[in-house]
C-alpha positions in Angstrom: 91.1 66.1 76.9 90.2 67.2 80.5 93.8 68.3 81.2 93.7 70.6 78.1 90.1 71.9 79.2 91.5 72.8 82.4 94.5 74.7 80.8 92.2 76.4 78.2 90.0 77.5 80.9 92.9 78.6 83.4 94.2 80.7 80.0 90.9 82.0 79.5 90.5 83.3 83.1 94.0 84.6 83.4 93.5 86.7 80.0 90.2 88.1 81.4 91.8 88.9 84.5 94.8 90.7 82.6 92.0 92.8 80.4 90.6 94.6 83.7 90.2 98.4 83.2 92.5 100.2 85.2 92.8 104.1 85.8 95.8 105.2 84.0 98.0 106.9 86.4 101.5 107.8 86.1 102.4 106.6 89.7 104.9 104.0 89.2 103.1 101.2 90.9 103.2 97.9 89.3 101.8 96.0 92.2 98.4 95.1 90.4 99.9 93.8 87.6 102.7 91.6 89.1 100.0 89.9 91.5 97.8 89.3 88.5 100.6 87.9 86.5 101.9 86.0 89.5 98.4 84.4 90.3 97.5 83.3 86.7 101.0 82.0 85.9 101.0 79.7 89.4 97.4 78.9 88.0 98.4 77.9 84.6 101.9 76.5 85.9 99.9 74.2 88.4 97.4 73.2 86.1 100.0 72.1 83.3 102.6 70.1 85.5 99.8 68.8 88.2 102.8 69.8 90.8 103.5 72.4 93.1 106.9 73.1 91.6 105.2 73.9 88.1 102.8 76.1 90.2 105.8 77.9 91.8 107.8 78.2 88.6 104.8 79.6 86.8 103.9 82.4 89.9 107.7 83.6 89.3 107.5 83.8 85.6 104.2 85.3 85.9 105.1 87.6 88.3 108.1 89.0 86.4 106.2 89.4 83.0 103.1 91.2 84.9 105.9 93.4 86.6 107.3 94.0 83.0 104.1 95.1 81.7 103.1 97.1 84.6 106.2 99.2 84.3 105.2 99.3 80.2 102.1 100.7 81.2 103.2 103.1 83.4 105.6 104.6 80.8 102.7 105.1 78.5 100.7 106.7 81.0 102.9 109.2 81.8 103.8 109.9 78.1 99.8 110.4 77.7 99.9 112.7 80.7 102.6 114.7 79.6 101.1 115.1 76.0 97.7 115.9 77.5 99.2 118.7 79.8 100.9 120.1 76.8 98.1 120.2 74.9 96.1 122.0 77.7 98.7 124.2 78.0 99.0 125.2 74.3 95.2 125.5 74.2 95.1 127.9 77.1 97.4 130.3 75.9 95.2 131.7 73.2 91.5 132.3 72.6 89.6 132.6 69.1 87.7 135.6 68.3 84.1 135.4 66.6 86.1 135.6 63.5 88.3 132.7 64.0 91.5 134.6 64.6 94.0 133.6 67.3 94.9 135.8 70.1 97.8 135.2 72.4 97.8 136.0 76.2 
């Protein structure tokens, strides 16, 4: 039971570290996600196998998964930024008079 409790605690720490809020930026930076994935993968791999090899394999696998999650987040951030820019551009191209009629610039 002790081993299962350690694995559950490591998984809870890894999941809570992965939900840390970050500023949405379209900058193609995946470093944070890669480091968090590698650290939590090494932690879980080491606790699950009780060896350095398990920690190394878990760290590599976690780093790869974290990197792919980082790329996915960046794509979503870029799409969100493009939609917001298009909305602002469209919104700023007209004004509404007091009767609710649109007048384009």
